[in-house]
Backbone as CSV, one residue per row, in Angstrom:
resi,resn,N_x,N_y,N_z,CA_x,CA_y,CA_z,C_x,C_y,C_z
1,ARG,130.368,10.316,55.883,131.403,10.914,55.078,131.090,12.401,54.901
2,LYS,132.066,13.198,55.070,131.927,14.639,54.949,132.035,15.050,53.483
3,ASN,131.055,15.830,53.026,131.064,16.265,51.633,131.350,17.757,51.589
4,ASP,132.506,18.147,51.052,132.903,19.548,50.984,132.585,20.167,49.624
5,ASP,131.889,19.456,48.775,131.575,19.957,47.447,130.606,21.137,47.564
6,ALA,130.952,22.275,46.987,130.155,23.501,47.095,128.789,23.354,46.427
7,LYS,128.695,22.501,45.417,127.427,22.353,44.709,126.376,21.647,45.552
8,THR,126.780,20.813,46.472,125.816,20.109,47.306,125.642,20.772,48.664
9,SER,126.420,21.767,48.919,126.335,22.483,50.191,125.200,23.501,50.141
10,ASN,124.603,23.769,51.296,123.550,24.772,51.394,124.120,26.176,51.545
11,GLU,125.402,26.288,51.769,126.028,27.588,51.943,126.354,28.200,50.589
12,LEU,126.213,29.528,50.521,126.562,30.247,49.304,128.052,30.521,49.273
13,SER,128.596,30.544,48.086,130.015,30.859,47.946,130.218,32.362,48.132
14,VAL,131.456,32.768,48.279,131.779,34.188,48.427,131.325,34.938,47.172
15,LYS,131.570,34.371,46.014,131.174,35.008,44.751,129.655,35.206,44.701
16,GLU,128.907,34.193,45.094,127.437,34.303,45.103,126.981,35.385,46.085
17,ASN,127.620,35.453,47.240,127.282,36.485,48.213,127.587,37.886,47.685
18,LEU,128.698,38.034,46.977,129.047,39.324,46.396,128.009,39.751,45.350
19,VAL,127.599,38.824,44.515,126.595,39.124,43.487,125.264,39.498,44.142
20,ILE,124.878,38.771,45.168,123.635,39.083,45.879,123.725,40.462,46.523
21,GLY,124.861,40.779,47.097,125.043,42.086,47.725,124.938,43.229,46.739
22,VAL,125.618,43.115,45.614,125.566,44.158,44.588,124.146,44.268,44.021
23,SER,123.528,43.145,43.765,122.169,43.155,43.214,121.182,43.813,44.164
24,SER,121.267,43.468,45.434,120.339,44.064,46.400,120.573,45.562,46.533
25,ALA,121.817,46.002,46.461,122.128,47.437,46.536,121.554,48.175,45.333
26,LEU,121.680,47.605,44.153,121.162,48.266,42.954,119.641,48.318,42.955
27,ILE,119.002,47.255,43.412,117.538,47.256,43.506,117.082,48.301,44.525
28,ALA,117.723,48.320,45.675,117.363,49.295,46.712,117.582,50.724,46.234
29,ALA,118.689,50.970,45.565,118.981,52.319,45.065,117.962,52.737,44.008
30,THR,117.607,51.828,43.134,116.629,52.133,42.088,115.279,52.519,42.690
31,LEU,114.891,51.837,43.745,113.595,52.100,44.360,113.582,53.328,45.265
32,THR,114.672,53.610,45.944,114.673,54.689,46.934,115.295,55.996,46.467
33,HIS,116.063,55.962,45.395,116.781,57.163,44.960,115.862,58.344,44.633
34,PRO,114.750,58.133,43.928,113.880,59.283,43.654,113.408,59.988,44.931
35,ALA,113.064,59.249,45.946,112.628,59.858,47.214,113.772,60.625,47.862
36,ASP,114.974,60.104,47.762,116.136,60.805,48.324,116.417,62.114,47.591
37,VAL,116.238,62.120,46.276,116.458,63.341,45.503,115.438,64.406,45.903
38,VAL,114.179,64.012,46.012,113.129,64.950,46.426,113.424,65.483,47.822
39,LYS,113.781,64.604,48.742,114.100,65.007,50.111,115.254,65.999,50.137
40,THR,116.287,65.717,49.370,117.450,66.598,49.327,117.085,67.963,48.761
41,ARG,116.276,67.975,47.722,115.859,69.267,47.155,115.047,70.070,48.160
42,LEU,114.169,69.417,48.887,113.372,70.122,49.890,114.253,70.648,51.018
43,MET,115.237,69.879,51.417,116.113,70.280,52.517,117.052,71.417,52.123
44,THR,117.449,71.475,50.875,118.428,72.476,50.460,117.807,73.684,49.769
45,GLN,116.495,73.736,49.670,115.868,74.839,48.942,116.091,76.193,49.603
46,ALA,116.277,76.223,50.914,116.508,77.494,51.604,117.832,78.130,51.166
47,ALA,118.812,77.315,50.854,120.122,77.825,50.440,120.172,78.150,48.949
48,SER,119.132,77.786,48.233,119.090,77.993,46.789,118.377,79.301,46.456
49,LYS,118.674,79.833,45.287,117.998,81.037,44.821,116.757,80.698,43.993
50,ALA,116.485,79.408,43.822,115.315,78.977,43.061,114.040,79.222,43.867
51,VAL,112.923,79.284,43.150,111.632,79.452,43.813,111.386,78.223,44.686
52,PRO,111.041,78.440,45.965,110.863,77.285,46.862,109.633,76.445,46.501
53,TYR,109.729,75.183,46.822,108.606,74.274,46.603,107.592,74.475,47.721
54,LYS,106.315,74.329,47.398,105.251,74.500,48.391,105.059,73.248,49.238
55,SER,105.334,72.092,48.654,105.136,70.815,49.337,105.946,69.739,48.619
56,THR,105.893,68.554,49.164,106.576,67.424,48.529,105.984,67.146,47.152
57,MET,104.670,67.158,47.067,104.018,66.894,45.787,104.320,67.994,44.764
58,ASP,104.436,69.242,45.229,104.823,70.331,44.340,106.238,70.108,43.813
59,CYS,107.108,69.656,44.679,108.488,69.356,44.273,108.504,68.265,43.203
60,VAL,107.775,67.192,43.441,107.711,66.076,42.489,107.135,66.555,41.157
61,ALA,106.017,67.287,41.207,105.365,67.755,39.983,106.263,68.723,39.210
62,THR,106.917,69.635,39.922,107.799,70.600,39.269,108.988,69.901,38.615
63,MET,109.589,68.960,39.345,110.708,68.215,38.771,110.265,67.466,37.521
64,TRP,109.114,66.821,37.596,108.606,66.032,36.472,108.353,66.924,35.255
65,LYS,107.708,68.079,35.477,107.360,68.970,34.372,108.573,69.654,33.761
66,THR,109.495,70.106,34.598,110.609,70.909,34.088,111.844,70.113,33.700
67,GLU,112.062,68.966,34.364,113.301,68.222,34.123,113.096,66.799,33.630
68,GLY,111.915,66.264,33.824,111.631,64.895,33.391,112.124,63.860,34.390
69,ILE,111.990,62.618,34.013,112.311,61.508,34.913,113.792,61.448,35.276
70,LYS,114.655,61.947,34.395,116.090,61.907,34.691,116.440,62.659,35.969
71,ALA,115.671,63.675,36.292,115.937,64.468,37.502,115.845,63.615,38.762
72,PHE,114.957,62.643,38.764,114.765,61.792,39.941,115.926,60.820,40.142
73,TYR,116.723,60.638,39.106,117.864,59.719,39.196,119.208,60.436,39.074
74,SER,119.200,61.759,39.287,120.484,62.466,39.258,121.330,61.998,40.441
75,GLY,122.565,61.683,40.176,123.453,61.168,41.210,123.356,59.665,41.426
76,PHE,122.548,58.994,40.618,122.353,57.549,40.790,123.641,56.756,40.569
77,VAL,124.390,57.139,39.560,125.636,56.415,39.250,126.605,56.527,40.421
78,GLN,126.750,57.730,40.966,127.655,57.923,42.093,127.206,57.107,43.307
79,ARG,125.916,57.108,43.570,125.401,56.334,44.701,125.650,54.837,44.496
80,SER,125.441,54.372,43.286,125.650,52.955,42.989,127.113,52.557,43.115
81,MET,128.005,53.486,42.800,129.442,53.203,42.869,129.905,52.903,44.294
82,TYR,129.261,53.518,45.276,129.674,53.195,46.646,128.755,52.163,47.292
83,MET,127.472,52.130,46.919,126.559,51.167,47.537,126.830,49.731,47.100
84,GLY,127.163,49.536,45.822,127.420,48.184,45.321,128.518,47.489,46.098
85,PRO,129.725,48.079,46.124,130.804,47.445,46.890,130.508,47.348,48.389
86,LEU,129.862,48.366,48.942,129.542,48.353,50.367,128.655,47.164,50.724
87,TRP,127.598,46.969,49.958,126.686,45.878,50.251,127.253,44.515,49.865
88,SER,128.111,44.475,48.841,128.720,43.184,48.516,129.621,42.734,49.653
89,ILE,130.327,43.659,50.256,131.184,43.323,51.407,130.313,42.920,52.597
90,GLN,129.194,43.600,52.776,128.277,43.283,53.882,127.773,41.846,53.792
91,PHE,127.460,41.397,52.574,126.941,40.044,52.402,128.030,38.975,52.425
92,ALA,129.250,39.343,52.049,130.328,38.351,51.923,130.849,37.874,53.243
């Protein structure tokens, strides 16, 4: 007898896949966003009038001292707004 009941099936529902996709995107963004911010600052420092960073560690230390932890997550909300739906669709 064929059992189509979702609770006994090994397959995830679309809703479960969407939740997993959004969750994985938020976890990934939380872990990688600080590195992306540092990378972006290093890449764009030539176009800026600010004093250039000497190295990656100098960039991290300067950001930490002058701006605090919030600087490492600037733009996080915007990134999450597109990554969440993107990854939920990827998993669904």
